[in-house]
Every structure is written in structure tokens, then in C-alpha cells.
DSSP file (Angstrom, degrees, kcal/mol; ACC not computed):
  #  RESIDUE AA STRUCTURE BP1 BP2  ACC     N-H-->O    O-->H-N    N-H-->O    O-->H-N    TCO  KAPPA ALPHA  PHI   PSI    X-CA   Y-CA   Z-CA
    1    1 A M              0   0    0      0, 0.0     2,-0.5     0, 0.0     0, 0.0   0.000 360.0 360.0 360.0 137.1   28.2   29.5  -33.8
    2    2 A V        -     0   0    0      0, 0.0     2,-0.5     0, 0.0     0, 0.0  -0.876 360.0-130.6-103.2 126.7   26.5   27.0  -31.6
    3    3 A Q        -     0   0    0     -2,-0.5     2,-0.5     1,-0.0     0, 0.0  -0.634  22.6-131.9 -73.3 122.1   23.0   27.7  -30.3
    4    4 A I        -     0   0    0     -2,-0.5     2,-0.2    46,-0.1     3,-0.1  -0.647  29.3-174.7 -78.5 121.7   22.9   27.1  -26.5
    5    5 A R        -     0   0    0     -2,-0.5    46,-0.4     1,-0.1     4,-0.1  -0.611  40.0 -72.8-106.2 170.8   20.0   25.0  -25.6
    6    6 A D  S    S+     0   0    0     -2,-0.2    46,-0.2    44,-0.1     2,-0.2  -0.368 101.4  28.5 -62.0 141.3   18.8   24.0  -22.1
    7    7 A G  E    S-A   51   0A   0     44,-2.8    44,-1.8    -3,-0.1     2,-0.4  -0.491 101.4 -48.0  99.4-173.0   21.1   21.5  -20.4
    8    8 A L  E     -A   50   0A   0     42,-0.2     2,-0.4    -2,-0.2    42,-0.2  -0.803  45.2-176.0-105.2 137.8   24.8   20.8  -20.8
    9    9 A Q  E     -A   49   0A   0     40,-2.9    40,-3.0    -2,-0.4     2,-0.5  -0.990   8.1-160.8-130.4 141.2   26.7   20.4  -24.1
   10   10 A V  E     -A   48   0A   0     -2,-0.4    38,-0.2    38,-0.2    -2,-0.0  -0.988   8.8-173.1-125.1 126.7   30.4   19.4  -24.5
   11   11 A I  E     -A   47   0A   0     36,-3.3    36,-2.5    -2,-0.5     2,-0.2  -0.946   7.0-158.5-126.9 111.6   32.1   20.2  -27.7
   12   12 A P  E     +A   46   0A   0      0, 0.0     2,-0.3     0, 0.0    34,-0.2  -0.605  17.4 173.4 -84.7 149.5   35.6   19.0  -28.5
   13   13 A A  E     -A   45   0A   0     32,-2.7    32,-3.0    -2,-0.2     2,-0.3  -0.986  15.0-166.0-151.7 157.0   37.8   20.7  -31.2
   14   14 A I  E     -A   44   0A   0     -2,-0.3     2,-0.4    30,-0.3    28,-0.0  -0.989   3.8-162.3-146.0 140.9   41.3   20.6  -32.5
   15   15 A A  E     -A   43   0A   0     28,-1.2    28,-2.7    -2,-0.3     2,-0.4  -0.982  10.3-175.5-120.0 131.3   43.2   23.0  -34.8
   16   16 A V  E     +A   42   0A   0     -2,-0.4     2,-0.3    26,-0.2    26,-0.2  -0.993  11.1 163.9-129.8 138.6   46.4   21.9  -36.5
   17   17 A G  E     -A   41   0A   0     24,-2.6    24,-3.0    -2,-0.4     2,-0.3  -0.970  23.3-154.3-149.9 161.7   48.6   24.1  -38.6
   18   18 A E  E     +A   40   0A   0     -2,-0.3     2,-0.3    22,-0.2    22,-0.2  -0.995  19.1 171.8-138.3 142.0   52.0   24.4  -40.3
   19   19 A R  E     -A   39   0A   0     20,-2.3    20,-3.1    -2,-0.3     2,-0.6  -0.989  30.8-127.7-147.3 157.5   53.9   27.6  -41.2
   20   20 A Y  E     -A   38   0A   0     -2,-0.3     2,-0.5    18,-0.2    18,-0.2  -0.937  24.5-163.8-106.5 127.9   57.2   28.8  -42.4
   21   21 A D  E     -A   37   0A   0     16,-3.0    16,-2.4    -2,-0.6     3,-0.4  -0.949  11.3-166.8-113.6 120.4   58.7   31.5  -40.3
   22   22 A S  S    S+     0   0    0     -2,-0.5    13,-0.2     1,-0.3     2,-0.1   0.574  86.9  28.2 -84.1  -7.8   61.6   33.5  -41.8
   23   23 A N    >   +     0   0    0     14,-0.1     3,-0.9     1,-0.1    -1,-0.3  -0.536  60.4 165.0-152.5  80.4   62.6   35.1  -38.5
   24   24 A V  T 3  S+     0   0    0     11,-3.3    12,-0.1    -3,-0.4    -1,-0.1   0.635  82.4  50.2 -74.5 -14.2   61.8   33.0  -35.4
   25   25 A F  T 3  S-     0   0    0     10,-0.3    -1,-0.2     2,-0.1     3,-0.1   0.457 100.9-130.2-102.4  -2.4   64.1   35.1  -33.1
   26   26 A F    <   +     0   0    0     -3,-0.9     2,-0.3     1,-0.2    -2,-0.1   0.909  65.0 131.9  53.3  43.0   62.6   38.5  -34.1
   27   27 A R        -     0   0    0      1,-0.1    -1,-0.2     8,-0.1    -2,-0.1  -0.867  63.2-104.7-123.6 156.8   66.2   39.7  -34.7
   28   28 A A        -     0   0    0     -2,-0.3     2,-0.1     1,-0.2    -1,-0.1  -0.254  62.6 -69.8 -67.6 167.3   68.1   41.5  -37.4
   29   29 A K        -     0   0    0      3,-0.0    -1,-0.2     5,-0.0     5,-0.1  -0.389  53.3-175.3 -64.7 135.1   70.4   39.4  -39.6
   30   30 A V    >   -     0   0    0      3,-0.4     3,-2.0    -2,-0.1     5,-0.1  -0.999  34.3-105.1-128.3 130.8   73.5   38.1  -37.8
   31   31 A P  T 3  S+     0   0    0      0, 0.0     3,-0.1     0, 0.0    -2,-0.0  -0.328 106.0  14.5 -58.8 133.5   76.2   36.2  -39.6
   32   32 A G  T 3  S+     0   0    0      1,-0.2     2,-0.7    -2,-0.0    -3,-0.0   0.350  97.5 116.1  84.9  -5.4   76.0   32.5  -38.8
   33   33 A L    <   -     0   0    0     -3,-2.0     2,-0.9     2,-0.0    -3,-0.4  -0.871  54.5-152.4-102.9 115.9   72.5   32.7  -37.3
   34   34 A D        +     0   0    0     -2,-0.7   -11,-0.1     1,-0.2    -5,-0.0  -0.757  17.5 177.3 -85.5 107.4   69.8   30.7  -39.2
   35   35 A R        +     0   0    0     -2,-0.9   -11,-3.3   -13,-0.2   -10,-0.3   0.591  49.2  87.4 -87.8 -11.4   66.6   32.7  -38.3
   36   36 A S        +     0   0    0    -13,-0.2     2,-0.3   -12,-0.1   -14,-0.2  -0.554  47.7 156.5 -95.3 154.1   64.1   30.6  -40.4
   37   37 A D  E     -A   21   0A   0    -16,-2.4   -16,-3.0    -2,-0.2     2,-0.4  -0.978  41.7-112.1-165.8 159.0   62.3   27.5  -39.4
   38   38 A Y  E     -A   20   0A   0     -2,-0.3    31,-2.4   -18,-0.2     2,-0.5  -0.864  35.9-159.8 -98.1 132.8   59.2   25.4  -40.1
   39   39 A V  E     -AB  19  68A   0    -20,-3.1   -20,-2.3    -2,-0.4     2,-0.4  -0.951   8.8-160.2-123.6 128.7   56.7   25.5  -37.2
   40   40 A S  E     -AB  18  67A   0     27,-2.7    27,-2.5    -2,-0.5     2,-0.4  -0.876  12.5-163.7-103.0 139.8   53.9   22.9  -36.5
   41   41 A R  E     -AB  17  66A   0    -24,-3.0   -24,-2.6    -2,-0.4     2,-0.4  -0.984  10.3-177.1-127.7 133.5   51.0   24.0  -34.2
   42   42 A V  E     +AB  16  65A   0     23,-2.2    23,-2.8    -2,-0.4   -26,-0.2  -0.998   3.1 177.0-126.7 130.8   48.5   21.9  -32.4
   43   43 A A  E     -A   15   0A   0    -28,-2.7   -28,-1.2    -2,-0.4     2,-0.2  -0.736   4.8-174.0-139.7  91.3   45.7   23.4  -30.4
   44   44 A P  E     -A   14   0A   0      0, 0.0    19,-2.2     0, 0.0     2,-0.3  -0.541  11.4-176.5 -80.0 152.1   43.0   21.1  -28.8
   45   45 A L  E     -AC  13  62A   0    -32,-3.0   -32,-2.7    17,-0.2     2,-0.4  -0.997  20.4-157.2-148.4 146.9   40.1   22.6  -27.0
   46   46 A I  E     -AC  12  61A   0     15,-2.4    15,-1.9    -2,-0.3     2,-0.5  -0.994  13.1-165.2-127.4 124.8   37.1   21.6  -25.0
   47   47 A R  E     -AC  11  60A   0    -36,-2.5   -36,-3.3    -2,-0.4     2,-0.5  -0.927   2.2-163.2-113.1 130.9   34.0   23.8  -24.8
   48   48 A G  E     -AC  10  59A   0     11,-3.2    11,-2.7    -2,-0.5     2,-0.4  -0.960   6.6-171.4-113.5 126.3   31.2   23.4  -22.3
   49   49 A L  E     -AC   9  58A   0    -40,-3.0   -40,-2.9    -2,-0.5     2,-0.4  -0.952   4.2-179.6-118.6 134.3   27.9   25.1  -22.8
   50   50 A Y  E     -AC   8  57A   0      7,-2.5     7,-2.8    -2,-0.4     2,-0.4  -0.999   3.6-177.1-134.4 129.9   25.1   25.2  -20.2
   51   51 A G  E     +AC   7  56A   0    -44,-1.8   -44,-2.8   -46,-0.4     2,-0.3  -0.987  10.4 154.3-130.1 141.6   21.8   26.8  -20.7
   52   52 A S        -     0   0    0      3,-2.5    -2,-0.0    -2,-0.4   -46,-0.0  -0.866  58.0 -91.7-146.1 179.5   18.8   27.4  -18.4
   53   53 A S  S    S+     0   0    0     -2,-0.3     3,-0.1     1,-0.2   -47,-0.0   0.698 124.8  41.6 -71.3 -16.1   15.9   29.8  -18.1
   54   54 A A  S    S-     0   0    0      1,-0.3    36,-1.3    35,-0.1     2,-0.3   0.730 124.1 -10.1-101.4 -23.9   18.0   31.9  -15.7
   55   55 A M        -     0   0    0     34,-0.2    -3,-2.5    33,-0.1     2,-0.3  -0.985  49.0-135.4-163.6 165.0   21.5   31.9  -17.3
   56   56 A T  E     -CD  51  86A   0     30,-2.1    30,-3.1    -2,-0.3     2,-0.4  -0.993  15.4-160.7-133.4 147.1   23.9   30.5  -19.9
   57   57 A V  E     -CD  50  85A   0     -7,-2.8    -7,-2.5    -2,-0.3     2,-0.5  -0.987   6.3-173.9-127.9 132.4   27.5   29.5  -19.3
   58   58 A N  E     +CD  49  84A   0     26,-2.3    26,-1.8    -2,-0.4     2,-0.4  -0.939  15.9 173.0-127.2 107.4   30.1   29.2  -22.0
   59   59 A A  E     -CD  48  83A   0    -11,-2.7   -11,-3.2    -2,-0.5     2,-0.3  -0.918   8.1-174.9-120.7 139.6   33.4   27.8  -20.8
   60   60 A T  E     +CD  47  82A   0     22,-2.6    22,-2.3    -2,-0.4     2,-0.3  -0.982   6.6 178.5-134.1 148.3   36.5   26.7  -22.7
   61   61 A V  E     +CD  46  81A   0    -15,-1.9   -15,-2.4    -2,-0.3     2,-0.3  -0.982  21.1 139.3-144.6 136.2   39.8   25.1  -21.8
   62   62 A G  E     -CD  45  80A   0     18,-2.7    18,-1.8    -2,-0.3     2,-0.3  -0.904  37.2-120.5-160.1-172.7   42.5   24.2  -24.1
   63   63 A A  E     - D   0  79A   0    -19,-2.2     2,-0.4    -2,-0.3    16,-0.3  -0.908  10.6-156.6-135.8 162.0   46.2   23.9  -24.9
   64   64 A N  E     - D   0  78A   0     14,-2.1    14,-3.4    -2,-0.3     2,-0.4  -0.956  16.4-179.5-141.9 123.8   48.4   25.4  -27.7
   65   65 A A  E     -BD  42  77A   0    -23,-2.8   -23,-2.2    -2,-0.4     2,-0.4  -0.959   9.3-164.3-127.5 143.0   51.7   23.7  -28.6
   66   66 A E  E     -BD  41  76A   0     10,-2.1    10,-1.8    -2,-0.4     2,-0.5  -0.993   2.3-162.4-130.1 137.0   54.3   24.6  -31.2
   67   67 A Y  E     -B   40   0A   0    -27,-2.5   -27,-2.7    -2,-0.4     2,-0.5  -0.978   7.8-153.4-117.9 119.8   57.1   22.4  -32.5
   68   68 A Y  E     -B   39   0A   0     -2,-0.5   -29,-0.2   -29,-0.2     7,-0.1  -0.835   5.4-151.3 -96.1 128.4   60.1   23.9  -34.3
   69   69 A A  S    S+     0   0    0    -31,-2.4     3,-0.2    -2,-0.5    -1,-0.1   0.893  92.1  17.4 -64.4 -44.0   61.8   21.6  -36.9
   70   70 A K  S    S+     0   0    0    -32,-0.2     2,-1.0     1,-0.2     3,-0.2   0.802 127.0  48.7-102.4 -38.5   65.3   23.1  -36.6
   71   71 A H    >   +     0   0    0      1,-0.2     3,-2.0     2,-0.1    -3,-0.2  -0.617  62.3 167.2-105.5  74.7   65.3   25.1  -33.3
   72   72 A T  G >   +     0   0    0     -2,-1.0     3,-1.4     1,-0.3    -1,-0.2   0.657  66.4  74.0 -66.0 -16.0   63.8   22.5  -31.0
   73   73 A N  G 3  S+     0   0    0      1,-0.2    -1,-0.3    -3,-0.2    -2,-0.1   0.623  90.3  60.8 -71.7  -8.7   64.8   24.6  -27.9
   74   74 A L  G <  S+     0   0    0     -3,-2.0    -1,-0.2    -6,-0.1    -2,-0.2   0.474  77.1 120.2 -92.6  -2.2   61.9   26.9  -28.9
   75   75 A N    <   +     0   0    0     -3,-1.4     2,-0.3    -7,-0.1    -8,-0.2  -0.279  38.8 164.4 -59.2 147.1   59.2   24.1  -28.6
   76   76 A Y  E     -D   66   0A   0    -10,-1.8   -10,-2.1     2,-0.0     2,-0.4  -0.989  34.7-144.2-159.0 162.1   56.6   24.9  -26.0
   77   77 A V  E     +D   65   0A   0     -2,-0.3   -12,-0.3   -12,-0.2     2,-0.2  -0.995  26.7 177.8-131.3 128.8   53.1   23.9  -24.7
   78   78 A G  E     -D   64   0A   0    -14,-3.4   -14,-2.1    -2,-0.4     2,-0.3  -0.671  16.0-133.3-121.9 176.3   50.8   26.7  -23.4
   79   79 A T  E     -DE  63 108A   0     29,-0.9    29,-3.2   -16,-0.3     2,-0.3  -0.923  13.7-172.7-133.1 158.4   47.3   26.8  -22.0
   80   80 A N  E     +DE  62 107A   0    -18,-1.8   -18,-2.7    -2,-0.3     2,-0.3  -0.994   4.9 174.6-147.0 150.5   44.2   28.9  -22.5
   81   81 A A  E     -DE  61 106A   0     25,-2.7    25,-2.8    -2,-0.3     2,-0.3  -0.986   3.8-175.4-152.9 155.5   40.8   29.1  -20.8
   82   82 A G  E     -DE  60 105A   0    -22,-2.3   -22,-2.6    -2,-0.3     2,-0.3  -0.988   5.3-166.4-151.2 154.8   37.8   31.4  -21.0
   83   83 A L  E     -DE  59 104A   0     21,-2.7    21,-2.1    -2,-0.3     2,-0.4  -0.991   4.8-175.7-145.1 133.6   34.4   31.8  -19.3
   84   84 A L  E     -DE  58 103A   0    -26,-1.8   -26,-2.3    -2,-0.3     2,-0.6  -0.961   6.5-173.1-129.3 115.1   31.3   33.8  -20.2
   85   85 A L  E     -DE  57 102A   0     17,-2.9    17,-2.8    -2,-0.4     2,-0.6  -0.947   5.2-167.8-106.9 118.3   28.5   33.8  -17.6
   86   86 A D  E     +DE  56 101A   0    -30,-3.1   -30,-2.1    -2,-0.6    15,-0.2  -0.927  17.8 168.4-112.7 109.7   25.4   35.5  -19.0
   87   87 A L     >  +     0   0    0     13,-2.6     4,-2.4    -2,-0.6     5,-0.2   0.050  43.4 114.8-102.5  22.0   22.7   36.3  -16.3
   88   88 A S  H  >  +     0   0    0     12,-0.3     4,-2.2     1,-0.2     5,-0.2   0.839  69.5  57.3 -67.2 -33.9   20.7   38.4  -18.7
   89   89 A P  H  > S+     0   0    0      0, 0.0     4,-0.5     0, 0.0    -1,-0.2   0.920 113.7  41.1 -62.2 -38.0   17.6   36.1  -18.6
   90   90 A M  H >> S+     0   0    0    -36,-1.3     3,-1.0    -3,-0.2     4,-0.7   0.938 117.1  46.4 -70.1 -48.4   17.5   36.5  -14.8
   91   91 A S  H >X S+     0   0    0     -4,-2.4     4,-1.8     1,-0.3     3,-0.5   0.781 103.0  64.3 -70.7 -25.3   18.2   40.2  -14.7
   92   92 A S  H 3< S+     0   0    0     -4,-2.2    -1,-0.3     1,-0.2    -2,-0.2   0.766  94.9  61.6 -67.2 -25.2   15.7   40.9  -17.6
   93   93 A R  H << S+     0   0    0     -3,-1.0    -1,-0.2    -4,-0.5     3,-0.2   0.812 106.1  45.2 -71.9 -29.3   13.0   39.7  -15.2
   94   94 A L  H << S+     0   0    0     -4,-0.7     2,-0.3    -3,-0.5    -2,-0.2   0.882 134.4   9.4 -76.5 -40.7   13.9   42.5  -12.8
   95   95 A W  S >< S-     0   0    0     -4,-1.8     3,-2.3     3,-0.1    -1,-0.3  -0.924  89.5-112.7-145.3 112.2   14.1   45.2  -15.5
   96   96 A Q  T 3  S+     0   0    0     -2,-0.3    -3,-0.1     1,-0.3    -4,-0.1  -0.164 101.5  11.0 -47.9 125.4   12.9   44.5  -19.0
   97   97 A G  T 3  S+     0   0    0      1,-0.3    -1,-0.3    -9,-0.1     2,-0.2   0.429  89.0 142.6  86.8  -1.0   15.9   44.6  -21.4
   98   98 A M    <   -     0   0    0     -3,-2.3     2,-0.3    -7,-0.2    -1,-0.3  -0.538  31.7-163.2 -74.0 138.2   18.6   44.6  -18.7
   99   99 A T        -     0   0    0     -2,-0.2     2,-0.3    -8,-0.1   -11,-0.1  -0.917  11.2-176.7-121.0 150.1   21.7   42.5  -19.5
  100  100 A F        +     0   0    0     -2,-0.3   -13,-2.6     2,-0.0     2,-0.4  -0.906  11.1 166.7-147.7 115.4   24.4   41.2  -17.2
  101  101 A Q  E     -E   86   0A   0     -2,-0.3     2,-0.5   -15,-0.2   -15,-0.2  -0.986  20.0-159.4-133.8 144.6   27.4   39.3  -18.3
  102  102 A V  E     -E   85   0A   0    -17,-2.8   -17,-2.9    -2,-0.4     2,-0.4  -0.978  15.9-175.6-119.8 129.2   30.7   38.4  -16.8
  103  103 A R  E     +E   84   0A   0     -2,-0.5     2,-0.3   -19,-0.2   -19,-0.2  -0.959   7.5 167.4-125.8 144.8   33.7   37.5  -19.0
  104  104 A E  E     -E   83   0A   0    -21,-2.1   -21,-2.7    -2,-0.4     2,-0.3  -0.987   5.3-179.6-151.1 145.8   37.2   36.2  -18.2
  105  105 A S  E     -E   82   0A   0     -2,-0.3     2,-0.3   -23,-0.2   -23,-0.2  -0.985   9.1-164.0-146.3 157.6   40.0   34.7  -20.1
  106  106 A F  E     +E   81   0A   0    -25,-2.8   -25,-2.7    -2,-0.3     2,-0.4  -0.996   7.1 179.9-144.0 133.2   43.5   33.4  -19.5
  107  107 A L  E     -E   80   0A   0     -2,-0.3     2,-0.5   -27,-0.2   -27,-0.2  -0.986   5.1-175.5-137.9 125.9   46.3   32.7  -22.0
  108  108 A Y  E     +E   79   0A   0    -29,-3.2   -29,-0.9    -2,-0.4     2,-0.3  -0.987  22.5 148.2-118.6 120.9   49.8   31.3  -21.3
  109  109 A T        -     0   0    0     -2,-0.5   -44,-0.1   -31,-0.2    -2,-0.1  -0.991  46.3-140.9-148.6 148.7   52.1   31.2  -24.3
  110  110 A L  S    S+     0   0    0     -2,-0.3     2,-0.2   -36,-0.1    -1,-0.0   0.511  70.8 110.6 -88.6  -4.8   55.9   31.5  -24.7
  111  111 A N  S    S-     0   0    0      1,-0.1    -2,-0.1     3,-0.0     3,-0.1  -0.510  70.3-126.9 -70.3 133.5   55.5   33.5  -28.0
  112  112 A R        -     0   0    0     -2,-0.2    -2,-0.1     1,-0.1    -1,-0.1  -0.554  33.7 -93.4 -75.2 144.6   56.5   37.1  -27.6
  113  113 A P        +     0   0    0      0, 0.0     2,-0.3     0, 0.0    -1,-0.1  -0.356  59.7 158.1 -58.4 135.6   54.0   39.7  -28.8
  114  114 A A              0   0    0      1,-0.1    -3,-0.0    -3,-0.1   -88,-0.0  -0.947 360.0 360.0-150.8 165.6   54.6   40.7  -32.4
  115  115 A F              0   0    0     -2,-0.3    -1,-0.1     0, 0.0     0, 0.0   0.262 360.0 360.0-142.3 360.0   52.7   42.2  -35.3
């Protein structure tokens, strides 16, 4: 966790991973269909933090990409973004202990939801 100080901070990050997936199509066994694959994932991210006596802002923007070794038609690049605007320092001046936050996030990926 990064402590937000007064002023602007920019923090770059990257996550890289590799996995073996035994069923990339989320389907039952079908004769002749190879469902397994090795998947590489890269997710760069830039986080911007701004703090003042009235508010703090925590904003992120990034990408997520997956590369499939055998099933290259499944390769994709997606995006993600998030924003947290915390006006609690300002609102607490009106009423002691009052907090006010606004959060929003966006994620685009071609992966189907699964569990």
C-alpha cells in the first residue's frame, strides 16, 4: 500500500505470468479438439496518486494481454481503468467524521466469466 502524500505521484507497474490451461474453450471433450494450451499474460499499469488537504485521487490505467501458444486465434489485448476520488478531508470540515468517496472502474477483456 502506498501512502498518499501531498502532490502528485506516478507509479508504473507490470505483471507477467504464465499458465497451463487444460480447457481454453470451456467445452466438454470433443474428438479431435485439443483444448489445452500454454498462456502468457502481460499486464502493464500506471497509477497516479494526488493528495491535498481537501481531497485525494487514486487513478489507474492499464492493459491486459494474453498470448496462446497453440491457439493463437484466442490472443487478445484488453484495457482497464479505475478512479477513486476521496473528498472526506473536505466533507469532514462540514461535519466531523463525515466521509465522501466516488469510485468507478472499467474492464474490457475477451475472457469469458468462469469460476
